[in-house]
mmCIF file of the N, C-alpha and C atoms, coordinates in Angstrom:
data_MODEL
# 
_entry.id   MODEL 
# 
loop_
_atom_site.group_PDB 
_atom_site.id 
_atom_site.type_symbol 
_atom_site.label_atom_id 
_atom_site.label_alt_id 
_atom_site.label_comp_id 
_atom_site.label_asym_id 
_atom_site.label_entity_id 
_atom_site.label_seq_id 
_atom_site.pdbx_PDB_ins_code 
_atom_site.Cartn_x 
_atom_site.Cartn_y 
_atom_site.Cartn_z 
_atom_site.occupancy 
_atom_site.B_iso_or_equiv 
_atom_site.pdbx_formal_charge 
_atom_site.auth_seq_id 
_atom_site.auth_comp_id 
_atom_site.auth_asym_id 
_atom_site.auth_atom_id 
_atom_site.pdbx_PDB_model_num 
ATOM 1   N N  . MET A 1 1  ? 23.344 139.583 -174.960 1.00 0.00 ? 1  MET A N  1 
ATOM 2   C CA . MET A 1 1  ? 24.910 139.825 -174.952 1.00 0.00 ? 1  MET A CA 1 
ATOM 3   C C  . MET A 1 1  ? 25.843 138.998 -175.733 1.00 0.00 ? 1  MET A C  1 
ATOM 4   N N  . ASN A 1 2  ? 26.459 139.834 -176.316 1.00 0.00 ? 2  ASN A N  1 
ATOM 5   C CA . ASN A 1 2  ? 27.699 139.206 -176.765 1.00 0.00 ? 2  ASN A CA 1 
ATOM 6   C C  . ASN A 1 2  ? 29.053 139.666 -176.053 1.00 0.00 ? 2  ASN A C  1 
ATOM 7   N N  . ARG A 1 3  ? 30.146 138.700 -175.926 1.00 0.00 ? 3  ARG A N  1 
ATOM 8   C CA . ARG A 1 3  ? 31.097 138.919 -175.326 1.00 0.00 ? 3  ARG A CA 1 
ATOM 9   C C  . ARG A 1 3  ? 31.482 140.733 -175.242 1.00 0.00 ? 3  ARG A C  1 
ATOM 10  N N  . THR A 1 4  ? 31.665 140.650 -176.452 1.00 0.00 ? 4  THR A N  1 
ATOM 11  C CA . THR A 1 4  ? 32.080 142.415 -176.595 1.00 0.00 ? 4  THR A CA 1 
ATOM 12  C C  . THR A 1 4  ? 30.961 143.731 -175.570 1.00 0.00 ? 4  THR A C  1 
ATOM 13  N N  . GLU A 1 5  ? 30.091 143.181 -175.836 1.00 0.00 ? 5  GLU A N  1 
ATOM 14  C CA . GLU A 1 5  ? 28.741 144.213 -175.025 1.00 0.00 ? 5  GLU A CA 1 
ATOM 15  C C  . GLU A 1 5  ? 29.058 143.633 -173.369 1.00 0.00 ? 5  GLU A C  1 
ATOM 16  N N  . ILE A 1 6  ? 28.979 142.135 -173.438 1.00 0.00 ? 6  ILE A N  1 
ATOM 17  C CA . ILE A 1 6  ? 29.511 142.599 -172.106 1.00 0.00 ? 6  ILE A CA 1 
ATOM 18  C C  . ILE A 1 6  ? 30.716 143.030 -171.112 1.00 0.00 ? 6  ILE A C  1 
ATOM 19  N N  . GLN A 1 7  ? 32.141 142.944 -172.152 1.00 0.00 ? 7  GLN A N  1 
ATOM 20  C CA . GLN A 1 7  ? 33.234 143.966 -171.156 1.00 0.00 ? 7  GLN A CA 1 
ATOM 21  C C  . GLN A 1 7  ? 32.661 145.115 -171.317 1.00 0.00 ? 7  GLN A C  1 
ATOM 22  N N  . SER A 1 8  ? 32.258 145.319 -172.454 1.00 0.00 ? 8  SER A N  1 
ATOM 23  C CA . SER A 1 8  ? 32.141 147.085 -171.970 1.00 0.00 ? 8  SER A CA 1 
ATOM 24  C C  . SER A 1 8  ? 31.045 147.396 -170.979 1.00 0.00 ? 8  SER A C  1 
ATOM 25  N N  . THR A 1 9  ? 30.072 146.714 -170.682 1.00 0.00 ? 9  THR A N  1 
ATOM 26  C CA . THR A 1 9  ? 29.243 147.016 -169.701 1.00 0.00 ? 9  THR A CA 1 
ATOM 27  C C  . THR A 1 9  ? 30.010 146.565 -168.229 1.00 0.00 ? 9  THR A C  1 
ATOM 28  N N  . LEU A 1 10 ? 30.647 145.852 -168.077 1.00 0.00 ? 10 LEU A N  1 
ATOM 29  C CA . LEU A 1 10 ? 31.625 145.247 -167.130 1.00 0.00 ? 10 LEU A CA 1 
ATOM 30  C C  . LEU A 1 10 ? 32.564 146.377 -166.907 1.00 0.00 ? 10 LEU A C  1 
ATOM 31  N N  . THR A 1 11 ? 33.106 147.125 -167.782 1.00 0.00 ? 11 THR A N  1 
ATOM 32  C CA . THR A 1 11 ? 34.065 148.209 -167.527 1.00 0.00 ? 11 THR A CA 1 
ATOM 33  C C  . THR A 1 11 ? 33.432 148.971 -167.023 1.00 0.00 ? 11 THR A C  1 
ATOM 34  N N  . ALA A 1 12 ? 32.123 149.763 -167.436 1.00 0.00 ? 12 ALA A N  1 
ATOM 35  C CA . ALA A 1 12 ? 31.675 150.956 -166.571 1.00 0.00 ? 12 ALA A CA 1 
ATOM 36  C C  . ALA A 1 12 ? 31.316 150.456 -165.420 1.00 0.00 ? 12 ALA A C  1 
ATOM 37  N N  . VAL A 1 13 ? 30.966 149.037 -164.643 1.00 0.00 ? 13 VAL A N  1 
ATOM 38  C CA . VAL A 1 13 ? 30.532 148.699 -163.579 1.00 0.00 ? 13 VAL A CA 1 
ATOM 39  C C  . VAL A 1 13 ? 32.005 148.748 -162.459 1.00 0.00 ? 13 VAL A C  1 
ATOM 40  N N  . MET A 1 14 ? 33.259 148.501 -163.373 1.00 0.00 ? 14 MET A N  1 
ATOM 41  C CA . MET A 1 14 ? 34.051 148.185 -162.618 1.00 0.00 ? 14 MET A CA 1 
ATOM 42  C C  . MET A 1 14 ? 34.761 149.871 -162.378 1.00 0.00 ? 14 MET A C  1 
ATOM 43  N N  . GLN A 1 15 ? 34.515 150.862 -163.623 1.00 0.00 ? 15 GLN A N  1 
ATOM 44  C CA . GLN A 1 15 ? 34.957 152.311 -163.239 1.00 0.00 ? 15 GLN A CA 1 
ATOM 45  C C  . GLN A 1 15 ? 34.182 152.770 -162.212 1.00 0.00 ? 15 GLN A C  1 
ATOM 46  N N  . ASP A 1 16 ? 32.858 152.500 -162.243 1.00 0.00 ? 16 ASP A N  1 
ATOM 47  C CA . ASP A 1 16 ? 31.927 153.455 -161.388 1.00 0.00 ? 16 ASP A CA 1 
ATOM 48  C C  . ASP A 1 16 ? 32.536 152.576 -159.941 1.00 0.00 ? 16 ASP A C  1 
ATOM 49  N N  . PHE A 1 17 ? 32.482 151.428 -159.727 1.00 0.00 ? 17 PHE A N  1 
ATOM 50  C CA . PHE A 1 17 ? 32.739 151.131 -158.180 1.00 0.00 ? 17 PHE A CA 1 
ATOM 51  C C  . PHE A 1 17 ? 34.328 150.713 -157.875 1.00 0.00 ? 17 PHE A C  1 
ATOM 52  N N  . PHE A 1 18 ? 35.031 150.753 -158.163 1.00 0.00 ? 18 PHE A N  1 
ATOM 53  C CA . PHE A 1 18 ? 36.514 151.565 -158.241 1.00 0.00 ? 18 PHE A CA 1 
ATOM 54  C C  . PHE A 1 18 ? 36.800 153.202 -158.246 1.00 0.00 ? 18 PHE A C  1 
ATOM 55  N N  . GLU A 1 19 ? 35.832 153.508 -158.594 1.00 0.00 ? 19 GLU A N  1 
ATOM 56  C CA . GLU A 1 19 ? 35.792 154.710 -159.023 1.00 0.00 ? 19 GLU A CA 1 
ATOM 57  C C  . GLU A 1 19 ? 37.738 155.511 -159.597 1.00 0.00 ? 19 GLU A C  1 
ATOM 58  N N  . ILE A 1 20 ? 37.622 154.696 -160.892 1.00 0.00 ? 20 ILE A N  1 
ATOM 59  C CA . ILE A 1 20 ? 38.625 155.153 -161.454 1.00 0.00 ? 20 ILE A CA 1 
ATOM 60  C C  . ILE A 1 20 ? 37.864 155.081 -163.075 1.00 0.00 ? 20 ILE A C  1 
ATOM 61  N N  . PRO A 1 21 ? 37.991 156.409 -163.201 1.00 0.00 ? 21 PRO A N  1 
ATOM 62  C CA . PRO A 1 21 ? 36.959 156.412 -164.799 1.00 0.00 ? 21 PRO A CA 1 
ATOM 63  C C  . PRO A 1 21 ? 38.184 156.350 -165.909 1.00 0.00 ? 21 PRO A C  1 
ATOM 64  N N  . GLN A 1 22 ? 39.084 156.339 -165.374 1.00 0.00 ? 22 GLN A N  1 
ATOM 65  C CA . GLN A 1 22 ? 39.887 155.925 -167.058 1.00 0.00 ? 22 GLN A CA 1 
ATOM 66  C C  . GLN A 1 22 ? 40.083 154.600 -166.842 1.00 0.00 ? 22 GLN A C  1 
ATOM 67  N N  . LEU A 1 23 ? 39.618 153.697 -166.052 1.00 0.00 ? 23 LEU A N  1 
ATOM 68  C CA . LEU A 1 23 ? 40.031 152.332 -165.803 1.00 0.00 ? 23 LEU A CA 1 
ATOM 69  C C  . LEU A 1 23 ? 39.813 151.503 -167.023 1.00 0.00 ? 23 LEU A C  1 
ATOM 70  N N  . SER A 1 24 ? 40.672 150.987 -167.920 1.00 0.00 ? 24 SER A N  1 
ATOM 71  C CA . SER A 1 24 ? 40.713 150.143 -168.906 1.00 0.00 ? 24 SER A CA 1 
ATOM 72  C C  . SER A 1 24 ? 40.811 148.479 -168.315 1.00 0.00 ? 24 SER A C  1 
ATOM 73  N N  . ILE A 1 25 ? 39.755 147.791 -169.213 1.00 0.00 ? 25 ILE A N  1 
ATOM 74  C CA . ILE A 1 25 ? 40.174 146.217 -168.690 1.00 0.00 ? 25 ILE A CA 1 
ATOM 75  C C  . ILE A 1 25 ? 40.302 145.331 -169.871 1.00 0.00 ? 25 ILE A C  1 
ATOM 76  N N  . THR A 1 26 ? 41.054 144.314 -169.648 1.00 0.00 ? 26 THR A N  1 
ATOM 77  C CA . THR A 1 26 ? 41.049 143.561 -171.046 1.00 0.00 ? 26 THR A CA 1 
ATOM 78  C C  . THR A 1 26 ? 40.803 142.093 -170.242 1.00 0.00 ? 26 THR A C  1 
ATOM 79  N N  . GLU A 1 27 ? 40.360 140.963 -171.344 1.00 0.00 ? 27 GLU A N  1 
ATOM 80  C CA . GLU A 1 27 ? 40.288 139.361 -170.712 1.00 0.00 ? 27 GLU A CA 1 
ATOM 81  C C  . GLU A 1 27 ? 41.081 139.231 -169.433 1.00 0.00 ? 27 GLU A C  1 
ATOM 82  N N  . SER A 1 28 ? 42.448 139.553 -169.780 1.00 0.00 ? 28 SER A N  1 
ATOM 83  C CA . SER A 1 28 ? 43.347 138.940 -168.586 1.00 0.00 ? 28 SER A CA 1 
ATOM 84  C C  . SER A 1 28 ? 43.860 139.931 -167.561 1.00 0.00 ? 28 SER A C  1 
ATOM 85  N N  . THR A 1 29 ? 42.777 140.842 -167.261 1.00 0.00 ? 29 THR A N  1 
ATOM 86  C CA . THR A 1 29 ? 43.227 141.701 -166.321 1.00 0.00 ? 29 THR A CA 1 
ATOM 87  C C  . THR A 1 29 ? 42.328 141.026 -164.793 1.00 0.00 ? 29 THR A C  1 
ATOM 88  N N  . SER A 1 30 ? 43.159 141.143 -163.914 1.00 0.00 ? 30 SER A N  1 
ATOM 89  C CA . SER A 1 30 ? 42.903 140.528 -162.426 1.00 0.00 ? 30 SER A CA 1 
ATOM 90  C C  . SER A 1 30 ? 43.091 141.310 -161.439 1.00 0.00 ? 30 SER A C  1 
ATOM 91  N N  . ALA A 1 31 ? 42.525 141.176 -160.382 1.00 0.00 ? 31 ALA A N  1 
ATOM 92  C CA . ALA A 1 31 ? 42.844 142.015 -159.065 1.00 0.00 ? 31 ALA A CA 1 
ATOM 93  C C  . ALA A 1 31 ? 43.940 142.410 -159.072 1.00 0.00 ? 31 ALA A C  1 
ATOM 94  N N  . ALA A 1 32 ? 44.924 141.774 -158.806 1.00 0.00 ? 32 ALA A N  1 
ATOM 95  C CA . ALA A 1 32 ? 46.432 142.535 -158.877 1.00 0.00 ? 32 ALA A CA 1 
ATOM 96  C C  . ALA A 1 32 ? 46.800 143.831 -159.469 1.00 0.00 ? 32 ALA A C  1 
ATOM 97  N N  . GLN A 1 33 ? 46.064 143.997 -160.623 1.00 0.00 ? 33 GLN A N  1 
ATOM 98  C CA . GLN A 1 33 ? 46.325 144.997 -161.580 1.00 0.00 ? 33 GLN A CA 1 
ATOM 99  C C  . GLN A 1 33 ? 45.330 146.217 -161.536 1.00 0.00 ? 33 GLN A C  1 
ATOM 100 N N  . VAL A 1 34 ? 44.443 146.055 -160.714 1.00 0.00 ? 34 VAL A N  1 
ATOM 101 C CA . VAL A 1 34 ? 43.406 146.958 -160.242 1.00 0.00 ? 34 VAL A CA 1 
ATOM 102 C C  . VAL A 1 34 ? 43.692 147.871 -158.833 1.00 0.00 ? 34 VAL A C  1 
ATOM 103 N N  . ASP A 1 35 ? 44.094 148.955 -158.473 1.00 0.00 ? 35 ASP A N  1 
ATOM 104 C CA . ASP A 1 35 ? 44.090 149.635 -157.403 1.00 0.00 ? 35 ASP A CA 1 
ATOM 105 C C  . ASP A 1 35 ? 42.852 149.511 -156.370 1.00 0.00 ? 35 ASP A C  1 
ATOM 106 N N  . GLY A 1 36 ? 42.618 149.116 -155.419 1.00 0.00 ? 36 GLY A N  1 
ATOM 107 C CA . GLY A 1 36 ? 41.924 148.852 -154.680 1.00 0.00 ? 36 GLY A CA 1 
ATOM 108 C C  . GLY A 1 36 ? 41.257 147.321 -154.716 1.00 0.00 ? 36 GLY A C  1 
ATOM 109 N N  . TRP A 1 37 ? 41.179 146.384 -155.539 1.00 0.00 ? 37 TRP A N  1 
ATOM 110 C CA . TRP A 1 37 ? 40.683 145.357 -155.953 1.00 0.00 ? 37 TRP A CA 1 
ATOM 111 C C  . TRP A 1 37 ? 41.733 144.088 -154.660 1.00 0.00 ? 37 TRP A C  1 
ATOM 112 N N  . ASP A 1 38 ? 40.835 144.266 -153.602 1.00 0.00 ? 38 ASP A N  1 
ATOM 113 C CA . ASP A 1 38 ? 41.438 143.309 -152.760 1.00 0.00 ? 38 ASP A CA 1 
ATOM 114 C C  . ASP A 1 38 ? 40.409 142.330 -152.400 1.00 0.00 ? 38 ASP A C  1 
ATOM 115 N N  . SER A 1 39 ? 40.259 141.282 -151.358 1.00 0.00 ? 39 SER A N  1 
ATOM 116 C CA . SER A 1 39 ? 39.293 140.393 -150.822 1.00 0.00 ? 39 SER A CA 1 
ATOM 117 C C  . SER A 1 39 ? 38.089 141.024 -150.695 1.00 0.00 ? 39 SER A C  1 
ATOM 118 N N  . VAL A 1 40 ? 37.992 141.854 -150.209 1.00 0.00 ? 40 VAL A N  1 
ATOM 119 C CA . VAL A 1 40 ? 36.596 142.742 -149.792 1.00 0.00 ? 40 VAL A CA 1 
ATOM 120 C C  . VAL A 1 40 ? 36.128 143.512 -150.972 1.00 0.00 ? 40 VAL A C  1 
ATOM 121 N N  . ALA A 1 41 ? 36.800 144.184 -151.598 1.00 0.00 ? 41 ALA A N  1 
ATOM 122 C CA . ALA A 1 41 ? 36.052 145.048 -152.667 1.00 0.00 ? 41 ALA A CA 1 
ATOM 123 C C  . ALA A 1 41 ? 35.785 143.623 -153.555 1.00 0.00 ? 41 ALA A C  1 
ATOM 124 N N  . HIS A 1 42 ? 36.458 142.576 -153.629 1.00 0.00 ? 42 HIS A N  1 
ATOM 125 C CA . HIS A 1 42 ? 35.998 141.625 -154.343 1.00 0.00 ? 42 HIS A CA 1 
ATOM 126 C C  . HIS A 1 42 ? 34.171 141.193 -154.246 1.00 0.00 ? 42 HIS A C  1 
ATOM 127 N N  . VAL A 1 43 ? 33.883 141.195 -153.044 1.00 0.00 ? 43 VAL A N  1 
ATOM 128 C CA . VAL A 1 43 ? 32.937 140.858 -152.908 1.00 0.00 ? 43 VAL A CA 1 
ATOM 129 C C  . VAL A 1 43 ? 31.785 142.031 -153.145 1.00 0.00 ? 43 VAL A C  1 
ATOM 130 N N  . GLY A 1 44 ? 32.125 143.040 -153.149 1.00 0.00 ? 44 GLY A N  1 
ATOM 131 C CA . GLY A 1 44 ? 31.633 144.419 -153.590 1.00 0.00 ? 44 GLY A CA 1 
ATOM 132 C C  . GLY A 1 44 ? 31.060 144.063 -155.211 1.00 0.00 ? 44 GLY A C  1 
ATOM 133 N N  . LEU A 1 45 ? 32.153 143.867 -155.504 1.00 0.00 ? 45 LEU A N  1 
ATOM 134 C CA . LEU A 1 45 ? 32.023 143.796 -157.228 1.00 0.00 ? 45 LEU A CA 1 
ATOM 135 C C  . LEU A 1 45 ? 31.451 143.032 -157.694 1.00 0.00 ? 45 LEU A C  1 
ATOM 136 N N  . ILE A 1 46 ? 31.230 141.837 -157.090 1.00 0.00 ? 46 ILE A N  1 
ATOM 137 C CA . ILE A 1 46 ? 30.551 140.602 -157.544 1.00 0.00 ? 46 ILE A CA 1 
ATOM 138 C C  . ILE A 1 46 ? 29.327 141.208 -157.565 1.00 0.00 ? 46 ILE A C  1 
ATOM 139 N N  . VAL A 1 47 ? 28.579 141.846 -156.135 1.00 0.00 ? 47 VAL A N  1 
ATOM 140 C CA . VAL A 1 47 ? 27.176 142.123 -155.930 1.00 0.00 ? 47 VAL A CA 1 
ATOM 141 C C  . VAL A 1 47 ? 26.840 143.332 -156.773 1.00 0.00 ? 47 VAL A C  1 
ATOM 142 N N  . ALA A 1 48 ? 27.642 144.013 -157.192 1.00 0.00 ? 48 ALA A N  1 
ATOM 143 C CA . ALA A 1 48 ? 27.472 145.204 -158.232 1.00 0.00 ? 48 ALA A CA 1 
ATOM 144 C C  . ALA A 1 48 ? 27.320 144.257 -159.578 1.00 0.00 ? 48 ALA A C  1 
ATOM 145 N N  . VAL A 1 49 ? 28.390 143.395 -160.256 1.00 0.00 ? 49 VAL A N  1 
ATOM 146 C CA . VAL A 1 49 ? 27.863 142.907 -161.088 1.00 0.00 ? 49 VAL A CA 1 
ATOM 147 C C  . VAL A 1 49 ? 26.682 142.222 -161.530 1.00 0.00 ? 49 VAL A C  1 
ATOM 148 N N  . GLU A 1 50 ? 26.378 141.137 -160.162 1.00 0.00 ? 50 GLU A N  1 
ATOM 149 C CA . GLU A 1 50 ? 25.092 140.628 -160.292 1.00 0.00 ? 50 GLU A CA 1 
ATOM 150 C C  . GLU A 1 50 ? 24.167 141.472 -160.629 1.00 0.00 ? 50 GLU A C  1 
ATOM 151 N N  . LYS A 1 51 ? 23.775 142.666 -159.730 1.00 0.00 ? 51 LYS A N  1 
ATOM 152 C CA . LYS A 1 51 ? 23.032 143.607 -159.929 1.00 0.00 ? 51 LYS A CA 1 
ATOM 153 C C  . LYS A 1 51 ? 22.586 144.262 -161.278 1.00 0.00 ? 51 LYS A C  1 
ATOM 154 N N  . THR A 1 52 ? 23.747 144.637 -161.952 1.00 0.00 ? 52 THR A N  1 
ATOM 155 C CA . THR A 1 52 ? 24.097 145.181 -163.532 1.00 0.00 ? 52 THR A CA 1 
ATOM 156 C C  . THR A 1 52 ? 23.438 144.390 -164.374 1.00 0.00 ? 52 THR A C  1 
ATOM 157 N N  . PHE A 1 53 ? 23.571 142.889 -164.232 1.00 0.00 ? 53 PHE A N  1 
ATOM 158 C CA . PHE A 1 53 ? 23.067 142.131 -164.932 1.00 0.00 ? 53 PHE A CA 1 
ATOM 159 C C  . PHE A 1 53 ? 22.063 140.752 -164.672 1.00 0.00 ? 53 PHE A C  1 
ATOM 160 N N  . ALA A 1 54 ? 21.456 141.505 -163.670 1.00 0.00 ? 54 ALA A N  1 
ATOM 161 C CA . ALA A 1 54 ? 20.463 140.633 -163.042 1.00 0.00 ? 54 ALA A CA 1 
ATOM 162 C C  . ALA A 1 54 ? 20.685 138.908 -162.843 1.00 0.00 ? 54 ALA A C  1 
ATOM 163 N N  . VAL A 1 55 ? 21.921 138.539 -162.252 1.00 0.00 ? 55 VAL A N  1 
ATOM 164 C CA . VAL A 1 55 ? 22.595 137.069 -161.933 1.00 0.00 ? 55 VAL A CA 1 
ATOM 165 C C  . VAL A 1 55 ? 22.586 136.682 -160.577 1.00 0.00 ? 55 VAL A C  1 
ATOM 166 N N  . ARG A 1 56 ? 22.604 135.714 -160.158 1.00 0.00 ? 56 ARG A N  1 
ATOM 167 C CA . ARG A 1 56 ? 23.466 135.361 -158.763 1.00 0.00 ? 56 ARG A CA 1 
ATOM 168 C C  . ARG A 1 56 ? 24.233 134.447 -159.226 1.00 0.00 ? 56 ARG A C  1 
ATOM 169 N N  . PHE A 1 57 ? 25.158 134.613 -158.443 1.00 0.00 ? 57 PHE A N  1 
ATOM 170 C CA . PHE A 1 57 ? 26.590 133.764 -158.889 1.00 0.00 ? 57 PHE A CA 1 
ATOM 171 C C  . PHE A 1 57 ? 26.791 132.474 -157.106 1.00 0.00 ? 57 PHE A C  1 
ATOM 172 N N  . THR A 1 58 ? 26.746 131.340 -157.610 1.00 0.00 ? 58 THR A N  1 
ATOM 173 C CA . THR A 1 58 ? 27.198 130.794 -156.681 1.00 0.00 ? 58 THR A CA 1 
ATOM 174 C C  . THR A 1 58 ? 28.261 130.822 -155.967 1.00 0.00 ? 58 THR A C  1 
ATOM 175 N N  . THR A 1 59 ? 28.885 130.499 -154.631 1.00 0.00 ? 59 THR A N  1 
ATOM 176 C CA . THR A 1 59 ? 30.335 130.908 -153.974 1.00 0.00 ? 59 THR A CA 1 
ATOM 177 C C  . THR A 1 59 ? 31.378 130.113 -154.767 1.00 0.00 ? 59 THR A C  1 
ATOM 178 N N  . ARG A 1 60 ? 30.775 128.678 -155.297 1.00 0.00 ? 60 ARG A N  1 
ATOM 179 C CA . ARG A 1 60 ? 31.877 128.249 -156.014 1.00 0.00 ? 60 ARG A CA 1 
ATOM 180 C C  . ARG A 1 60 ? 32.347 128.868 -157.210 1.00 0.00 ? 60 ARG A C  1 
ATOM 181 N N  . GLU A 1 61 ? 31.246 129.599 -158.015 1.00 0.00 ? 61 GLU A N  1 
ATOM 182 C CA . GLU A 1 61 ? 31.683 129.954 -159.010 1.00 0.00 ? 61 GLU A CA 1 
ATOM 183 C C  . GLU A 1 61 ? 32.711 131.405 -158.723 1.00 0.00 ? 61 GLU A C  1 
ATOM 184 N N  . VAL A 1 62 ? 32.406 131.873 -157.953 1.00 0.00 ? 62 VAL A N  1 
ATOM 185 C CA . VAL A 1 62 ? 33.220 133.686 -157.465 1.00 0.00 ? 62 VAL A CA 1 
ATOM 186 C C  . VAL A 1 62 ? 34.394 132.647 -157.044 1.00 0.00 ? 62 VAL A C  1 
ATOM 187 N N  . LYS A 1 63 ? 34.324 132.054 -156.495 1.00 0.00 ? 63 LYS A N  1 
ATOM 188 C CA . LYS A 1 63 ? 35.784 131.320 -156.231 1.00 0.00 ? 63 LYS A CA 1 
ATOM 189 C C  . LYS A 1 63 ? 36.690 130.866 -157.304 1.00 0.00 ? 63 LYS A C  1 
ATOM 190 N N  . SER A 1 64 ? 35.974 130.526 -158.666 1.00 0.00 ? 64 SER A N  1 
ATOM 191 C CA . SER A 1 64 ? 36.728 130.001 -159.488 1.00 0.00 ? 64 SER A CA 1 
ATOM 192 C C  . SER A 1 64 ? 37.151 131.184 -160.196 1.00 0.00 ? 64 SER A C  1 
ATOM 193 N N  . LEU A 1 65 ? 36.972 132.435 -159.977 1.00 0.00 ? 65 LEU A N  1 
ATOM 194 C CA . LEU A 1 65 ? 37.433 133.704 -160.928 1.00 0.00 ? 65 LEU A CA 1 
ATOM 195 C C  . LEU A 1 65 ? 38.516 134.202 -161.133 1.00 0.00 ? 65 LEU A C  1 
ATOM 196 N N  . ALA A 1 66 ? 39.443 134.327 -161.835 1.00 0.00 ? 66 ALA A N  1 
ATOM 197 C CA . ALA A 1 66 ? 40.649 134.823 -161.518 1.00 0.00 ? 66 ALA A CA 1 
ATOM 198 C C  . ALA A 1 66 ? 41.125 135.741 -162.321 1.00 0.00 ? 66 ALA A C  1 
ATOM 199 N N  . THR A 1 67 ? 40.433 136.221 -163.658 1.00 0.00 ? 67 THR A N  1 
ATOM 200 C CA . THR A 1 67 ? 40.093 137.328 -164.620 1.00 0.00 ? 67 THR A CA 1 
ATOM 201 C C  . THR A 1 67 ? 39.245 137.821 -164.735 1.00 0.00 ? 67 THR A C  1 
ATOM 202 N N  . VAL A 1 68 ? 39.280 138.726 -165.496 1.00 0.00 ? 68 VAL A N  1 
ATOM 203 C CA . VAL A 1 68 ? 38.143 139.568 -166.337 1.00 0.00 ? 68 VAL A CA 1 
ATOM 204 C C  . VAL A 1 68 ? 37.606 138.655 -167.343 1.00 0.00 ? 68 VAL A C  1 
ATOM 205 N N  . GLY A 1 69 ? 38.230 137.986 -167.887 1.00 0.00 ? 69 GLY A N  1 
ATOM 206 C CA . GLY A 1 69 ? 37.681 136.946 -168.833 1.00 0.00 ? 69 GLY A CA 1 
ATOM 207 C C  . GLY A 1 69 ? 37.293 135.792 -168.176 1.00 0.00 ? 69 GLY A C  1 
ATOM 208 N N  . ASP A 1 70 ? 37.398 135.517 -167.090 1.00 0.00 ? 70 ASP A N  1 
ATOM 209 C CA . ASP A 1 70 ? 36.845 134.399 -166.635 1.00 0.00 ? 70 ASP A CA 1 
ATOM 210 C C  . ASP A 1 70 ? 34.817 134.823 -166.238 1.00 0.00 ? 70 ASP A C  1 
ATOM 211 N N  . LEU A 1 71 ? 34.974 136.115 -166.055 1.00 0.00 ? 71 LEU A N  1 
ATOM 212 C CA . LEU A 1 71 ? 33.777 136.702 -165.221 1.00 0.00 ? 71 LEU A CA 1 
ATOM 213 C C  . LEU A 1 71 ? 32.977 136.629 -166.355 1.00 0.00 ? 71 LEU A C  1 
ATOM 214 N N  . ILE A 1 72 ? 33.321 137.232 -167.912 1.00 0.00 ? 72 ILE A N  1 
ATOM 215 C CA . ILE A 1 72 ? 32.786 137.462 -169.037 1.00 0.00 ? 72 ILE A CA 1 
ATOM 216 C C  . ILE A 1 72 ? 32.197 136.046 -169.397 1.00 0.00 ? 72 ILE A C  1 
ATOM 217 N N  . THR A 1 73 ? 33.287 134.694 -169.531 1.00 0.00 ? 73 THR A N  1 
ATOM 218 C CA . THR A 1 73 ? 32.859 133.608 -169.898 1.00 0.00 ? 73 THR A CA 1 
ATOM 219 C C  . THR A 1 73 ? 31.738 133.269 -168.595 1.00 0.00 ? 73 THR A C  1 
ATOM 220 N N  . LEU A 1 74 ? 31.595 133.624 -167.598 1.00 0.00 ? 74 LEU A N  1 
ATOM 221 C CA . LEU A 1 74 ? 30.711 133.191 -166.652 1.00 0.00 ? 74 LEU A CA 1 
ATOM 222 C C  . LEU A 1 74 ? 29.199 134.130 -167.174 1.00 0.00 ? 74 LEU A C  1 
ATOM 223 N N  . LEU A 1 75 ? 29.417 135.151 -166.973 1.00 0.00 ? 75 LEU A N  1 
ATOM 224 C CA . LEU A 1 75 ? 28.077 135.810 -167.602 1.00 0.00 ? 75 LEU A CA 1 
ATOM 225 C C  . LEU A 1 75 ? 27.895 135.581 -168.843 1.00 0.00 ? 75 LEU A C  1 
ATOM 226 N N  . GLU A 1 76 ? 28.406 135.051 -169.823 1.00 0.00 ? 76 GLU A N  1 
ATOM 227 C CA . GLU A 1 76 ? 28.138 134.341 -171.510 1.00 0.00 ? 76 GLU A CA 1 
ATOM 228 C C  . GLU A 1 76 ? 27.352 133.484 -171.006 1.00 0.00 ? 76 GLU A C  1 
ATOM 229 N N  . ARG A 1 77 ? 27.842 132.559 -170.207 1.00 0.00 ? 77 ARG A N  1 
ATOM 230 C CA . ARG A 1 77 ? 27.085 131.243 -170.075 1.00 0.00 ? 77 ARG A CA 1 
ATOM 231 C C  . ARG A 1 77 ? 25.769 131.643 -169.571 1.00 0.00 ? 77 ARG A C  1 
ATOM 232 N N  . ARG A 1 78 ? 25.567 132.729 -168.707 1.00 0.00 ? 78 ARG A N  1 
ATOM 233 C CA . ARG A 1 78 ? 24.145 132.605 -168.207 1.00 0.00 ? 78 ARG A CA 1 
ATOM 234 C C  . ARG A 1 78 ? 23.109 133.589 -169.146 1.00 0.00 ? 78 ARG A C  1 
ATOM 235 N N  . ASN A 1 79 ? 23.811 133.742 -170.169 1.00 0.00 ? 79 ASN A N  1 
ATOM 236 C CA . ASN A 1 79 ? 22.974 134.408 -171.540 1.00 0.00 ? 79 ASN A CA 1 
ATOM 237 C C  . ASN A 1 79 ? 22.318 135.924 -170.950 1.00 0.00 ? 79 ASN A C  1 
ATOM 238 N N  . VAL A 1 80 ? 23.422 136.584 -170.543 1.00 0.00 ? 80 VAL A N  1 
ATOM 239 C CA . VAL A 1 80 ? 22.939 138.127 -170.178 1.00 0.00 ? 80 VAL A CA 1 
ATOM 240 C C  . VAL A 1 80 ? 23.051 138.839 -171.240 1.00 0.00 ? 80 VAL A C  1 
# 
């Protein structure tokens, strides 16, 4: 998948997870900009992303994520 495809799939995952069908994300989107994206939801979102993309992240990787762009980059490095 290329970066655009990853972002598109990630958008769908986030729309479903947060139950916000109109949610639009950019690479600079952070948790503070999405209703309901708190520390507990972050864990659930990461699990949903891992399942969708068939990857597993380390705790260090998850802690390093500040924006959607960071997550896309991480997924790119995993060659999803």
